[in-house]
Wavefront OBJ file of the C-alpha trace (Angstrom):
o trace
v 91.944 198.931 134.358
v 91.561 195.988 136.780
v 95.326 195.903 137.288
v 95.328 199.594 138.231
v 97.217 200.719 135.130
v 96.952 204.558 135.026
v 96.939 204.418 131.211
v 93.400 202.998 131.441
v 91.419 205.463 133.548
v 87.712 204.821 134.002
v 84.893 206.244 136.042
v 84.207 203.610 138.659
v 80.534 203.000 139.381
v 80.858 200.083 141.813
v 83.538 197.864 143.254
v 83.552 195.034 145.737
v 85.720 191.988 146.358
v 84.202 190.091 143.418
v 83.557 192.613 140.656
v 83.838 196.132 139.309
v 81.477 198.255 137.256
v 82.724 201.264 135.326
v 81.457 203.618 132.644
v 82.497 202.754 129.106
v 85.202 205.147 127.938
v 84.047 205.498 124.333
v 80.312 205.144 124.583
v 77.459 205.958 122.259
v 74.788 205.636 124.939
v 74.854 207.730 128.097
v 75.356 205.431 131.068
v 76.871 202.516 129.109
v 78.582 200.570 131.869
v 80.754 197.466 131.962
v 80.662 194.856 134.724
v 83.642 192.543 135.108
v 84.715 189.981 137.677
v 87.964 190.859 139.430
v 89.416 187.417 138.834
v 90.358 186.541 135.282
v 87.618 184.505 133.600
v 87.281 183.871 129.879
v 84.053 181.903 129.502
v 80.820 183.724 130.286
v 79.352 180.695 132.066
v 81.981 177.944 131.892
v 84.534 179.548 134.220
v 82.076 180.208 137.047
v 80.271 178.167 139.624
v 76.556 178.840 139.579
v 76.914 180.809 142.828
v 79.682 183.025 141.406
v 77.701 183.633 138.230
v 74.527 184.526 140.124
v 76.439 187.000 142.354
v 77.649 188.778 139.211
v 74.181 188.739 137.677
v 72.810 190.292 140.866
v 75.212 193.187 140.280
v 74.174 193.367 136.603
v 70.538 193.530 137.739
v 71.223 196.231 140.349
v 73.219 198.213 137.802
v 70.385 197.960 135.275
v 67.888 199.197 137.839
v 70.262 201.999 138.894
v 70.582 203.108 135.273
v 66.795 203.039 134.824
v 66.381 205.191 137.950
v 69.039 207.682 136.900
v 68.447 208.001 133.132
v 65.397 207.952 130.864
v 65.374 204.399 129.523
v 63.120 202.952 126.833
v 64.988 199.638 126.783
v 67.894 198.252 128.787
v 70.561 196.349 126.864
v 72.578 193.628 128.629
v 75.141 191.588 126.724
v 78.458 189.867 127.098
v 80.914 190.387 124.281
v 84.529 189.435 123.825
v 86.713 187.073 121.892
v 89.445 184.548 122.506
v 91.444 186.621 119.986
v 91.222 189.773 122.081
v 89.428 191.199 125.087
v 89.391 187.748 126.676
v 88.274 188.890 130.141
v 84.559 188.210 130.635
v 82.473 191.334 131.029
v 78.901 192.482 130.576
v 77.767 195.634 128.833
v 74.738 197.270 130.435
v 73.406 200.251 128.528
v 70.183 202.249 128.621
v 68.558 203.126 125.310
v 66.938 206.540 125.696
v 63.372 207.099 124.476
v 62.888 208.273 120.917
v 65.843 206.602 119.210
v 64.781 205.570 115.675
v 64.545 201.798 115.179
v 67.493 201.688 112.765
v 69.701 203.135 115.536
v 68.541 200.677 118.191
v 69.954 197.280 119.196
v 73.480 196.799 117.790
v 73.101 200.057 115.851
v 72.989 201.889 119.173
v 76.585 200.826 119.828
v 77.963 201.806 116.420
v 80.744 204.363 116.598
v 79.485 205.578 113.213
v 76.858 207.446 115.230
v 79.619 209.252 117.080
v 80.998 209.005 120.580
v 79.487 210.961 123.436
v 81.933 213.677 124.391
v 81.108 214.462 127.985
v 83.399 216.404 130.292
v 85.292 214.251 132.795
v 83.469 215.915 135.702
v 80.078 214.957 134.224
v 81.155 211.345 133.722
v 82.499 211.143 137.273
v 79.301 212.636 138.704
v 77.158 210.211 136.690
v 79.245 207.278 137.943
v 78.764 208.443 141.553
v 74.983 208.809 141.123
v 74.623 205.365 139.557
v 76.818 203.869 142.266
v 74.676 205.472 144.982
v 71.588 203.740 143.564
v 73.447 200.403 143.572
v 74.549 200.969 147.162
v 70.933 201.345 148.270
v 69.856 198.167 146.441
v 72.863 196.121 147.581
v 72.208 197.024 151.209
v 68.632 195.717 151.159
l 1 2 3 4 5 6 7 8 9 10 11 12 13 14 15 16 17 18 19 20 21 22 23 24 25 26 27 28 29 30 31 32 33 34 35 36 37 38 39 40 41 42 43 44 45 46 47 48 49 50 51 52 53 54 55 56 57 58 59 60 61 62 63 64 65 66 67 68 69 70 71 72 73 74 75 76 77 78 79 80 81 82 83 84 85 86 87 88 89 90 91 92 93 94 95 96 97 98 99 100 101 102 103 104 105 106 107 108 109 110 111 112 113 114 115 116 117 118 119 120 121 122 123 124 125 126 127 128 129 130 131 132 133 134 135 136 137 138 139 140 141 142
């Protein structure tokens, strides 16, 4: 996706010179978004200066607040996953847990594909990405 490969389309939420944020393609939570630095980094803290890391975390924060403004959110999940064996590029998952989800389907259970994947029309996903991005734009400009 970062290289512009058309085989990996995503709904872009935010992009600047340092990072991108895009909706997860196969998500179980509406609004599940990934944030990734544009430059290749493999270690979540070790490959960044403190200034670079804090710039990315500012985006993660703004994204979280944008999601909370756009979608009903009981809890906001923020985590960095990946492996040296695969998916080596550092990224953060930011996902809103909607109110009323039973405890056994919260936390890591909320991300289980056993629950099913949200099947939203492409137009809905694109519109959601634009709305979330508009919230980030307002926060980034202040």
